[in-house]
BALOBA-1460 file (C-alpha; in Angstrom, 3 decimals):
// residues 335
<rec num="1" residu="m" x="49.799" y="-2.029" z="-16.320"/>
<rec num="2" residu="l" x="47.368" y="0.324" z="-14.575"/>
<rec num="3" residu="n" x="48.314" y="-0.482" z="-10.988"/>
<rec num="4" residu="n" x="49.131" y="2.662" z="-9.009"/>
<rec num="5" residu="k" x="48.758" y="4.797" z="-12.160"/>
<rec num="6" residu="v" x="46.735" y="7.954" z="-12.706"/>
<rec num="7" residu="i" x="44.573" y="7.601" z="-15.821"/>
<rec num="8" residu="l" x="42.432" y="10.271" z="-17.455"/>
<rec num="9" residu="v" x="39.642" y="9.383" z="-19.901"/>
<rec num="10" residu="t" x="38.238" y="12.173" z="-22.058"/>
<rec num="11" residu="g" x="34.602" y="11.635" z="-22.922"/>
<rec num="12" residu="g" x="34.656" y="9.280" z="-19.962"/>
<rec num="13" residu="t" x="30.884" y="9.072" z="-19.441"/>
<rec num="14" residu="g" x="30.303" y="7.457" z="-22.855"/>
<rec num="15" residu="s" x="29.869" y="3.745" z="-23.578"/>
<rec num="16" residu="f" x="33.617" y="3.163" z="-23.864"/>
<rec num="17" residu="g" x="34.485" y="5.241" z="-20.806"/>
<rec num="18" residu="n" x="32.015" y="3.410" z="-18.599"/>
<rec num="19" residu="r" x="33.282" y="0.003" z="-19.643"/>
<rec num="20" residu="f" x="36.938" y="1.037" z="-19.424"/>
<rec num="21" residu="v" x="36.457" y="2.197" z="-15.831"/>
<rec num="22" residu="e" x="34.655" y="-1.033" z="-14.949"/>
<rec num="23" residu="y" x="37.421" y="-3.101" z="-16.548"/>
<rec num="24" residu="a" x="40.149" y="-1.104" z="-14.797"/>
<rec num="25" residu="l" x="38.511" y="-1.455" z="-11.379"/>
<rec num="26" residu="e" x="37.872" y="-5.179" z="-11.903"/>
<rec num="27" residu="n" x="41.399" y="-6.041" z="-13.047"/>
<rec num="28" residu="y" x="43.763" y="-3.408" z="-11.603"/>
<rec num="29" residu="n" x="44.348" y="-1.130" z="-8.653"/>
<rec num="30" residu="p" x="44.739" y="2.320" z="-10.224"/>
<rec num="31" residu="k" x="45.784" y="5.208" z="-8.040"/>
<rec num="32" residu="k" x="43.231" y="7.481" z="-9.661"/>
<rec num="33" residu="i" x="40.939" y="7.531" z="-12.702"/>
<rec num="34" residu="i" x="39.767" y="10.941" z="-13.863"/>
<rec num="35" residu="i" x="36.524" y="11.097" z="-15.838"/>
<rec num="36" residu="y" x="36.799" y="14.206" z="-18.010"/>
<rec num="37" residu="s" x="33.571" y="15.229" z="-19.765"/>
<rec num="38" residu="r" x="31.070" y="18.047" z="-20.231"/>
<rec num="39" residu="d" x="27.790" y="16.653" z="-18.866"/>
<rec num="40" residu="e" x="27.412" y="16.842" z="-15.100"/>
<rec num="41" residu="f" x="24.222" y="14.743" z="-15.150"/>
<rec num="42" residu="k" x="25.985" y="11.869" z="-16.915"/>
<rec num="43" residu="q" x="28.814" y="12.181" z="-14.411"/>
<rec num="44" residu="f" x="26.290" y="12.091" z="-11.552"/>
<rec num="45" residu="n" x="24.709" y="8.924" z="-12.943"/>
<rec num="46" residu="m" x="28.093" y="7.304" z="-13.543"/>
<rec num="47" residu="q" x="29.278" y="8.183" z="-10.062"/>
<rec num="48" residu="n" x="26.222" y="6.561" z="-8.478"/>
<rec num="49" residu="k" x="26.576" y="3.463" z="-10.647"/>
<rec num="50" residu="m" x="30.257" y="2.993" z="-9.848"/>
<rec num="51" residu="k" x="29.645" y="3.435" z="-6.120"/>
<rec num="52" residu="r" x="26.973" y="0.748" z="-6.320"/>
<rec num="53" residu="l" x="29.031" y="-1.691" z="-8.409"/>
<rec num="54" residu="y" x="32.457" y="-1.105" z="-6.809"/>
<rec num="55" residu="p" x="31.919" y="0.207" z="-3.267"/>
<rec num="56" residu="d" x="35.479" y="-0.693" z="-2.234"/>
<rec num="57" residu="k" x="37.214" y="0.871" z="-5.257"/>
<rec num="58" residu="a" x="35.075" y="3.757" z="-6.497"/>
<rec num="59" residu="s" x="36.872" y="6.192" z="-4.166"/>
<rec num="60" residu="c" x="39.723" y="6.394" z="-6.697"/>
<rec num="61" residu="l" x="37.413" y="7.942" z="-9.316"/>
<rec num="62" residu="r" x="37.383" y="11.691" z="-9.916"/>
<rec num="63" residu="y" x="34.760" y="13.494" z="-12.003"/>
<rec num="64" residu="f" x="36.169" y="16.484" z="-13.810"/>
<rec num="65" residu="i" x="33.839" y="18.796" z="-15.740"/>
<rec num="66" residu="g" x="35.615" y="20.091" z="-18.831"/>
<rec num="67" residu="d" x="35.679" y="20.305" z="-22.611"/>
<rec num="68" residu="v" x="38.568" y="19.207" z="-24.836"/>
<rec num="69" residu="r" x="38.160" y="22.570" z="-26.585"/>
<rec num="70" residu="d" x="39.300" y="24.285" z="-23.367"/>
<rec num="71" residu="k" x="43.084" y="24.019" z="-23.265"/>
<rec num="72" residu="d" x="43.441" y="25.711" z="-19.874"/>
<rec num="73" residu="r" x="41.064" y="23.230" z="-18.308"/>
<rec num="74" residu="l" x="42.966" y="20.334" z="-19.852"/>
<rec num="75" residu="y" x="46.229" y="21.610" z="-18.384"/>
<rec num="76" residu="r" x="44.632" y="21.632" z="-14.938"/>
<rec num="77" residu="a" x="43.174" y="18.146" z="-15.411"/>
<rec num="78" residu="f" x="46.424" y="16.635" z="-16.724"/>
<rec num="79" residu="e" x="48.513" y="17.483" z="-13.646"/>
<rec num="80" residu="g" x="49.994" y="14.254" z="-12.281"/>
<rec num="81" residu="v" x="48.401" y="12.062" z="-14.980"/>
<rec num="82" residu="d" x="50.339" y="9.054" z="-16.295"/>
<rec num="83" residu="y" x="48.061" y="7.863" z="-19.117"/>
<rec num="84" residu="v" x="45.461" y="9.662" z="-21.211"/>
<rec num="85" residu="i" x="42.804" y="7.811" z="-23.200"/>
<rec num="86" residu="h" x="41.162" y="10.198" z="-25.624"/>
<rec num="87" residu="a" x="37.603" y="9.040" z="-26.341"/>
<rec num="88" residu="a" x="35.847" y="12.416" z="-26.553"/>
<rec num="89" residu="a" x="34.486" y="13.314" z="-29.982"/>
<rec num="90" residu="m" x="31.480" y="14.432" z="-31.919"/>
<rec num="91" residu="k" x="30.508" y="11.097" z="-33.475"/>
<rec num="92" residu="q" x="27.057" y="11.399" z="-35.010"/>
<rec num="93" residu="v" x="27.476" y="11.677" z="-38.793"/>
<rec num="94" residu="p" x="24.366" y="13.848" z="-39.446"/>
<rec num="95" residu="a" x="25.219" y="16.216" z="-36.572"/>
<rec num="96" residu="c" x="28.742" y="16.676" z="-37.918"/>
<rec num="97" residu="e" x="27.434" y="17.289" z="-41.438"/>
<rec num="98" residu="y" x="25.049" y="19.992" z="-40.210"/>
<rec num="99" residu="n" x="27.487" y="21.509" z="-37.690"/>
<rec num="100" residu="p" x="30.894" y="21.193" z="-39.379"/>
<rec num="101" residu="n" x="32.536" y="24.015" z="-37.446"/>
<rec num="102" residu="e" x="31.573" y="22.411" z="-34.145"/>
<rec num="103" residu="a" x="32.911" y="19.018" z="-35.248"/>
<rec num="104" residu="i" x="36.200" y="20.639" z="-36.241"/>
<rec num="105" residu="k" x="36.478" y="22.422" z="-32.878"/>
<rec num="106" residu="t" x="35.975" y="19.201" z="-30.919"/>
<rec num="107" residu="n" x="37.570" y="16.537" z="-33.093"/>
<rec num="108" residu="i" x="40.530" y="18.478" z="-34.512"/>
<rec num="109" residu="h" x="41.211" y="21.456" z="-32.249"/>
<rec num="110" residu="g" x="40.399" y="19.286" z="-29.236"/>
<rec num="111" residu="a" x="42.914" y="16.680" z="-30.380"/>
<rec num="112" residu="q" x="45.622" y="19.336" z="-30.698"/>
<rec num="113" residu="n" x="44.784" y="20.608" z="-27.207"/>
<rec num="114" residu="i" x="45.158" y="17.083" z="-25.820"/>
<rec num="115" residu="i" x="48.563" y="16.754" z="-27.489"/>
<rec num="116" residu="e" x="49.913" y="20.062" z="-26.210"/>
<rec num="117" residu="a" x="48.665" y="19.495" z="-22.669"/>
<rec num="118" residu="a" x="50.115" y="15.979" z="-22.594"/>
<rec num="119" residu="l" x="53.508" y="17.186" z="-23.852"/>
<rec num="120" residu="d" x="53.689" y="19.930" z="-21.244"/>
<rec num="121" residu="c" x="52.256" y="18.106" z="-18.209"/>
<rec num="122" residu="g" x="54.447" y="15.010" z="-17.969"/>
<rec num="123" residu="v" x="51.976" y="12.460" z="-19.321"/>
<rec num="124" residu="k" x="53.655" y="9.146" z="-20.236"/>
<rec num="125" residu="k" x="51.277" y="7.660" z="-22.816"/>
<rec num="126" residu="v" x="48.345" y="8.893" z="-24.877"/>
<rec num="127" residu="v" x="46.040" y="6.492" z="-26.697"/>
<rec num="128" residu="a" x="43.471" y="8.064" z="-29.008"/>
<rec num="129" residu="l" x="40.376" y="6.216" z="-30.171"/>
<rec num="130" residu="s" x="39.880" y="6.298" z="-33.922"/>
<rec num="131" residu="t" x="37.188" y="4.893" z="-36.215"/>
<rec num="132" residu="d" x="36.808" y="3.056" z="-39.492"/>
<rec num="133" residu="k" x="35.220" y="6.249" z="-40.834"/>
<rec num="134" residu="a" x="38.649" y="7.917" z="-40.744"/>
<rec num="135" residu="v" x="39.774" y="5.489" z="-43.475"/>
<rec num="136" residu="n" x="38.936" y="6.786" z="-46.953"/>
<rec num="137" residu="p" x="36.472" y="9.231" z="-45.345"/>
<rec num="138" residu="v" x="33.233" y="10.065" z="-47.118"/>
<rec num="139" residu="n" x="31.724" y="12.320" z="-44.442"/>
<rec num="140" residu="l" x="32.884" y="15.185" z="-42.255"/>
<rec num="141" residu="y" x="33.080" y="13.054" z="-39.132"/>
<rec num="142" residu="g" x="35.496" y="10.708" z="-40.888"/>
<rec num="143" residu="g" x="37.459" y="13.657" z="-42.252"/>
<rec num="144" residu="t" x="37.922" y="15.184" z="-38.806"/>
<rec num="145" residu="k" x="38.998" y="11.873" z="-37.336"/>
<rec num="146" residu="l" x="41.510" y="11.365" z="-40.146"/>
<rec num="147" residu="v" x="43.062" y="14.729" z="-39.253"/>
<rec num="148" residu="s" x="42.955" y="13.816" z="-35.560"/>
<rec num="149" residu="d" x="44.781" y="10.534" z="-36.249"/>
<rec num="150" residu="k" x="47.468" y="12.364" z="-38.234"/>
<rec num="151" residu="l" x="47.916" y="14.870" z="-35.411"/>
<rec num="152" residu="f" x="48.435" y="12.159" z="-32.800"/>
<rec num="153" residu="i" x="50.914" y="10.268" z="-34.982"/>
<rec num="154" residu="a" x="52.875" y="13.426" z="-35.791"/>
<rec num="155" residu="a" x="52.899" y="14.433" z="-32.106"/>
<rec num="156" residu="n" x="55.672" y="11.893" z="-31.571"/>
<rec num="157" residu="a" x="57.983" y="14.243" z="-33.503"/>
<rec num="158" residu="y" x="57.629" y="16.878" z="-30.784"/>
<rec num="159" residu="t" x="58.424" y="14.815" z="-27.713"/>
<rec num="160" residu="g" x="62.106" y="15.765" z="-27.573"/>
<rec num="161" residu="d" x="63.674" y="13.919" z="-24.644"/>
<rec num="162" residu="k" x="60.327" y="13.551" z="-22.874"/>
<rec num="163" residu="d" x="59.239" y="10.013" z="-21.955"/>
<rec num="164" residu="i" x="55.920" y="10.082" z="-23.791"/>
<rec num="165" residu="s" x="54.315" y="8.274" z="-26.728"/>
<rec num="166" residu="f" x="51.163" y="8.839" z="-28.763"/>
<rec num="167" residu="s" x="49.344" y="5.962" z="-30.465"/>
<rec num="168" residu="i" x="45.939" y="5.104" z="-31.914"/>
<rec num="169" residu="v" x="43.421" y="2.276" z="-31.697"/>
<rec num="170" residu="r" x="40.939" y="1.887" z="-34.542"/>
<rec num="171" residu="y" x="37.653" y="0.029" z="-34.659"/>
<rec num="172" residu="g" x="34.144" y="0.486" z="-36.037"/>
<rec num="173" residu="n" x="30.760" y="0.673" z="-34.394"/>
<rec num="174" residu="v" x="30.780" y="-1.096" z="-31.041"/>
<rec num="175" residu="a" x="28.041" y="-3.718" z="-30.725"/>
<rec num="176" residu="g" x="25.249" y="-2.420" z="-28.504"/>
<rec num="177" residu="s" x="26.728" y="1.048" z="-28.002"/>
<rec num="178" residu="r" x="24.631" y="4.177" z="-28.196"/>
<rec num="179" residu="g" x="23.692" y="5.100" z="-31.751"/>
<rec num="180" residu="s" x="24.557" y="1.687" z="-33.209"/>
<rec num="181" residu="v" x="22.163" y="-0.512" z="-35.194"/>
<rec num="182" residu="i" x="21.497" y="-3.057" z="-32.423"/>
<rec num="183" residu="p" x="19.687" y="-0.670" z="-30.023"/>
<rec num="184" residu="f" x="17.882" y="0.844" z="-33.022"/>
<rec num="185" residu="f" x="16.541" y="-2.549" z="-34.052"/>
<rec num="186" residu="q" x="15.763" y="-3.431" z="-30.429"/>
<rec num="187" residu="e" x="13.727" y="-0.268" z="-29.978"/>
<rec num="188" residu="l" x="11.601" y="-1.172" z="-33.009"/>
<rec num="189" residu="i" x="11.149" y="-4.733" z="-31.727"/>
<rec num="190" residu="d" x="10.110" y="-3.457" z="-28.290"/>
<rec num="191" residu="k" x="7.433" y="-1.334" z="-29.981"/>
<rec num="192" residu="g" x="6.003" y="-4.424" z="-31.630"/>
<rec num="193" residu="e" x="7.268" y="-3.734" z="-35.138"/>
<rec num="194" residu="t" x="7.417" y="-6.677" z="-37.531"/>
<rec num="195" residu="k" x="9.687" y="-4.936" z="-40.041"/>
<rec num="196" residu="l" x="13.327" y="-3.964" z="-39.611"/>
<rec num="197" residu="p" x="14.533" y="-1.435" z="-42.214"/>
<rec num="198" residu="i" x="17.760" y="-2.252" z="-44.063"/>
<rec num="199" residu="t" x="19.588" y="0.592" z="-45.778"/>
<rec num="200" residu="d" x="21.205" y="-1.766" z="-48.298"/>
<rec num="201" residu="y" x="20.987" y="-5.566" z="-48.491"/>
<rec num="202" residu="r" x="24.710" y="-5.778" z="-49.313"/>
<rec num="203" residu="m" x="25.817" y="-3.926" z="-46.169"/>
<rec num="204" residu="t" x="28.376" y="-5.561" z="-43.851"/>
<rec num="205" residu="r" x="29.923" y="-4.486" z="-40.571"/>
<rec num="206" residu="f" x="32.606" y="-5.622" z="-38.135"/>
<rec num="207" residu="w" x="31.533" y="-6.884" z="-34.730"/>
<rec num="208" residu="i" x="33.567" y="-5.643" z="-31.777"/>
<rec num="209" residu="s" x="32.382" y="-5.684" z="-28.184"/>
<rec num="210" residu="l" x="33.103" y="-2.986" z="-25.646"/>
<rec num="211" residu="d" x="35.355" y="-5.424" z="-23.788"/>
<rec num="212" residu="e" x="37.365" y="-6.075" z="-26.953"/>
<rec num="213" residu="g" x="37.670" y="-2.327" z="-27.516"/>
<rec num="214" residu="v" x="38.919" y="-1.815" z="-23.974"/>
<rec num="215" residu="q" x="41.423" y="-4.666" z="-24.268"/>
<rec num="216" residu="l" x="42.795" y="-3.160" z="-27.469"/>
<rec num="217" residu="v" x="43.431" y="0.096" z="-25.587"/>
<rec num="218" residu="i" x="45.191" y="-1.810" z="-22.803"/>
<rec num="219" residu="r" x="47.357" y="-3.512" z="-25.427"/>
<rec num="220" residu="a" x="48.294" y="-0.140" z="-26.906"/>
<rec num="221" residu="l" x="49.217" y="1.177" z="-23.457"/>
<rec num="222" residu="e" x="51.429" y="-1.869" z="-22.916"/>
<rec num="223" residu="e" x="53.130" y="-2.075" z="-26.304"/>
<rec num="224" residu="a" x="53.104" y="1.292" z="-28.073"/>
<rec num="225" residu="k" x="56.433" y="2.989" z="-28.733"/>
<rec num="226" residu="g" x="54.872" y="5.884" z="-30.642"/>
<rec num="227" residu="g" x="52.873" y="6.379" z="-33.819"/>
<rec num="228" residu="e" x="51.324" y="2.912" z="-34.146"/>
<rec num="229" residu="t" x="47.706" y="2.226" z="-35.069"/>
<rec num="230" residu="f" x="46.324" y="-0.920" z="-33.387"/>
<rec num="231" residu="i" x="43.471" y="-2.833" z="-35.053"/>
<rec num="232" residu="s" x="41.782" y="-5.936" z="-33.651"/>
<rec num="233" residu="k" x="41.023" y="-9.015" z="-35.717"/>
<rec num="234" residu="i" x="37.259" y="-9.287" z="-35.375"/>
<rec num="235" residu="p" x="34.460" y="-11.051" z="-37.271"/>
<rec num="236" residu="s" x="32.161" y="-9.507" z="-39.866"/>
<rec num="237" residu="f" x="28.420" y="-9.915" z="-40.261"/>
<rec num="238" residu="k" x="25.710" y="-9.003" z="-42.733"/>
<rec num="239" residu="i" x="23.125" y="-6.483" z="-41.590"/>
<rec num="240" residu="t" x="20.389" y="-8.749" z="-42.961"/>
<rec num="241" residu="d" x="21.689" y="-11.594" z="-40.761"/>
<rec num="242" residu="l" x="21.615" y="-9.278" z="-37.742"/>
<rec num="243" residu="a" x="17.964" y="-8.437" z="-38.435"/>
<rec num="244" residu="e" x="17.114" y="-12.134" z="-38.801"/>
<rec num="245" residu="a" x="18.925" y="-12.947" z="-35.533"/>
<rec num="246" residu="m" x="17.075" y="-10.238" z="-33.613"/>
<rec num="247" residu="l" x="13.629" y="-10.804" z="-35.131"/>
<rec num="248" residu="p" x="13.414" y="-14.150" z="-36.920"/>
<rec num="249" residu="g" x="11.234" y="-14.123" z="-40.001"/>
<rec num="250" residu="c" x="10.872" y="-10.342" z="-40.040"/>
<rec num="251" residu="e" x="10.299" y="-8.306" z="-43.150"/>
<rec num="252" residu="m" x="13.333" y="-6.274" z="-44.238"/>
<rec num="253" residu="p" x="12.354" y="-3.335" z="-46.433"/>
<rec num="254" residu="e" x="15.357" y="-1.786" z="-48.204"/>
<rec num="255" residu="v" x="15.205" y="1.961" z="-47.476"/>
<rec num="256" residu="g" x="18.375" y="3.208" z="-49.181"/>
<rec num="257" residu="i" x="21.818" y="4.076" z="-47.908"/>
<rec num="258" residu="r" x="22.037" y="7.246" z="-45.837"/>
<rec num="259" residu="e" x="24.197" y="10.250" z="-46.627"/>
<rec num="260" residu="g" x="27.764" y="9.691" z="-45.497"/>
<rec num="261" residu="e" x="27.219" y="5.969" z="-44.902"/>
<rec num="262" residu="k" x="29.451" y="3.233" z="-46.332"/>
<rec num="263" residu="l" x="28.445" y="-0.207" z="-47.556"/>
<rec num="264" residu="h" x="31.395" y="-1.784" z="-45.738"/>
<rec num="265" residu="e" x="33.701" y="-0.804" z="-42.909"/>
<rec num="266" residu="i" x="37.398" y="-0.634" z="-43.767"/>
<rec num="267" residu="m" x="40.205" y="-0.651" z="-41.238"/>
<rec num="268" residu="i" x="43.341" y="-1.129" z="-43.344"/>
<rec num="269" residu="t" x="43.770" y="0.085" z="-46.919"/>
<rec num="270" residu="a" x="46.154" y="-1.273" z="-49.551"/>
<rec num="271" residu="e" x="48.249" y="1.867" z="-49.001"/>
<rec num="272" residu="d" x="48.397" y="1.159" z="-45.236"/>
<rec num="273" residu="a" x="49.589" y="-2.367" z="-46.022"/>
<rec num="274" residu="m" x="53.074" y="-1.102" z="-46.807"/>
<rec num="275" residu="t" x="53.729" y="-0.640" z="-43.063"/>
<rec num="276" residu="t" x="51.231" y="-3.115" z="-41.581"/>
<rec num="277" residu="y" x="52.207" y="-6.227" z="-39.629"/>
<rec num="278" residu="e" x="49.962" y="-9.058" z="-38.530"/>
<rec num="279" residu="y" x="49.961" y="-10.601" z="-35.052"/>
<rec num="280" residu="d" x="47.897" y="-13.434" z="-33.555"/>
<rec num="281" residu="d" x="44.748" y="-11.426" z="-32.882"/>
<rec num="282" residu="y" x="45.501" y="-7.909" z="-34.106"/>
<rec num="283" residu="f" x="47.275" y="-5.792" z="-36.707"/>
<rec num="284" residu="i" x="49.587" y="-2.813" z="-36.239"/>
<rec num="285" residu="i" x="50.039" y="-0.090" z="-38.836"/>
<rec num="286" residu="y" x="53.462" y="1.361" z="-38.095"/>
<rec num="287" residu="p" x="54.254" y="5.005" z="-38.839"/>
<rec num="288" residu="q" x="55.961" y="5.819" z="-42.110"/>
<rec num="289" residu="i" x="57.775" y="8.717" z="-40.478"/>
<rec num="290" residu="v" x="61.157" y="8.153" z="-38.836"/>
<rec num="291" residu="w" x="61.701" y="10.402" z="-35.833"/>
<rec num="292" residu="a" x="65.289" y="11.172" z="-34.929"/>
<rec num="293" residu="n" x="64.410" y="11.706" z="-31.262"/>
<rec num="294" residu="k" x="62.577" y="8.411" z="-30.694"/>
<rec num="295" residu="k" x="63.438" y="4.745" z="-30.631"/>
<rec num="296" residu="q" x="61.659" y="3.251" z="-33.606"/>
<rec num="297" residu="p" x="59.204" y="0.373" z="-33.143"/>
<rec num="298" residu="n" x="60.649" y="-3.015" z="-34.002"/>
<rec num="299" residu="p" x="57.902" y="-5.080" z="-35.657"/>
<rec num="300" residu="t" x="57.924" y="-8.730" z="-34.610"/>
<rec num="301" residu="g" x="54.815" y="-9.779" z="-36.527"/>
<rec num="302" residu="i" x="54.361" y="-10.945" z="-40.096"/>
<rec num="303" residu="k" x="54.405" y="-8.304" z="-42.809"/>
<rec num="304" residu="v" x="51.096" y="-8.343" z="-44.686"/>
<rec num="305" residu="p" x="51.343" y="-8.909" z="-48.460"/>
<rec num="306" residu="e" x="51.353" y="-6.054" z="-50.958"/>
<rec num="307" residu="g" x="47.814" y="-4.960" z="-51.811"/>
<rec num="308" residu="f" x="46.373" y="-6.356" z="-48.570"/>
<rec num="309" residu="s" x="43.308" y="-4.611" z="-47.178"/>
<rec num="310" residu="y" x="41.096" y="-5.346" z="-44.180"/>
<rec num="311" residu="s" x="37.437" y="-4.540" z="-44.583"/>
<rec num="312" residu="s" x="34.164" y="-6.022" z="-43.391"/>
<rec num="313" residu="d" x="33.386" y="-7.527" z="-46.813"/>
<rec num="314" residu="n" x="36.746" y="-9.258" z="-47.420"/>
<rec num="315" residu="n" x="37.178" y="-10.589" z="-43.875"/>
<rec num="316" residu="t" x="38.046" y="-14.256" z="-43.295"/>
<rec num="317" residu="q" x="35.975" y="-14.417" z="-40.073"/>
<rec num="318" residu="w" x="32.175" y="-14.268" z="-40.327"/>
<rec num="319" residu="l" x="29.258" y="-14.512" z="-37.932"/>
<rec num="320" residu="d" x="26.201" y="-16.319" z="-39.233"/>
<rec num="321" residu="v" x="22.733" y="-15.895" z="-37.710"/>
<rec num="322" residu="s" x="23.405" y="-18.389" z="-34.902"/>
<rec num="323" residu="g" x="26.769" y="-16.763" z="-34.132"/>
<rec num="324" residu="i" x="25.133" y="-13.338" z="-33.960"/>
<rec num="325" residu="k" x="22.488" y="-14.685" z="-31.561"/>
<rec num="326" residu="e" x="25.219" y="-15.955" z="-29.230"/>
<rec num="327" residu="r" x="26.968" y="-12.594" z="-29.293"/>
<rec num="328" residu="l" x="23.701" y="-10.743" z="-28.736"/>
<rec num="329" residu="k" x="22.989" y="-12.739" z="-25.571"/>
<rec num="330" residu="a" x="26.319" y="-11.629" z="-24.146"/>
<rec num="331" residu="e" x="26.168" y="-7.986" z="-25.256"/>
<rec num="332" residu="i" x="22.534" y="-7.169" z="-24.566"/>
<rec num="333" residu="g" x="22.919" y="-8.622" z="-21.100"/>
<rec num="334" residu="k" x="25.733" y="-6.173" z="-20.349"/>
<rec num="335" residu="h" x="24.412" y="-3.034" z="-21.971"/>
C-alpha cells in the first residue's frame, strides 16, 4: 500500500506519528515520508532516533517545519504527495478550554487548510485522525474535532473529477501515549506513591495500542472510497482495574470527575447506527450524503441493528486485571 508512495504526516513528531513512521519503514518501502510539524527540537530527536533504528531506510524521511494554520506552507509541503495523514491537533482538554480561539485555529481552520491544499496539489487520499471526544462533545476540544470531522467528510463533495478521497479514523486515548492515564499513574508509582487517584469509580475506557491505531489508518488508506469513519473493535477496561494492575493493593481515593471529562468513551451513537456496518474487527460509519461526482461506497458488512451504540461501558469485550497486566507489559516496553 505504501510502497513507492510519498506520505505526509501532520503532527508527525507525536506518539502516533513516531509509531506510524516506524511501522511504515518496517513493513513497506515508501518513496518518501514527510514529517510536518512545528517543533524543530522534536524533529531533531525523531531524526536521530530513526537514523539509529533504521539506518538503511531513514534516508527517505524528510522533516518539514510548518503549522497547519499556514496554508501557503501546506501547499509547498503537499507538492508530489500521494497520501496525507492528518494527526496534528490541539488535544489537551484544559488547554483548549482556556485557549478556545487557538484550538479553533488549529483544529478547525487547520483542517480546512489541509482539505484545500490536498484538493489543489494532487493528493490521492487523506485520512484524518478523530477522537471519541468528537462524539456528543462536552468540551471545546471535542467540539472542534466534531467540526473537523464534518469538514473532512464534506470535502468529498468538492473533489470534482479529481482522484482523491477523504476519510476518518476514530479512537480514544491510546494506551501509553503522552497525556494518557497510564504514564500519569506510572509517574506516581515511580515517585513511591501508594495511592492512585480515581476521578470516578464508575469510569471506563477503551484500550487501543499505537500499533492498532496505525493499522486502522492503513486500513482506511486501503479501503476508503470517501466519507467513511473507521472504528476498531477494541476491549474496554475499568479505571479501577487499571490502577490495581499497575499497583496491586493500592489505595484509590475518588477525587471527582474533571471539567470536560466523560464517564465513558463513545465511538458510535444510536444516530450513527443508521449508516453503520460491522466487519470482523472494525466498524464503518458510512456518510449519509450522496455525492453525484463520486462512486458511493458499497458496504459488504453487516448492518448494525437500530438503536445500536458502541461505548466503553456497553462493550462486549473487557479486560480484567490480568488482561490489563499482559497489555501493560507489551505497551510499556515499547513506549
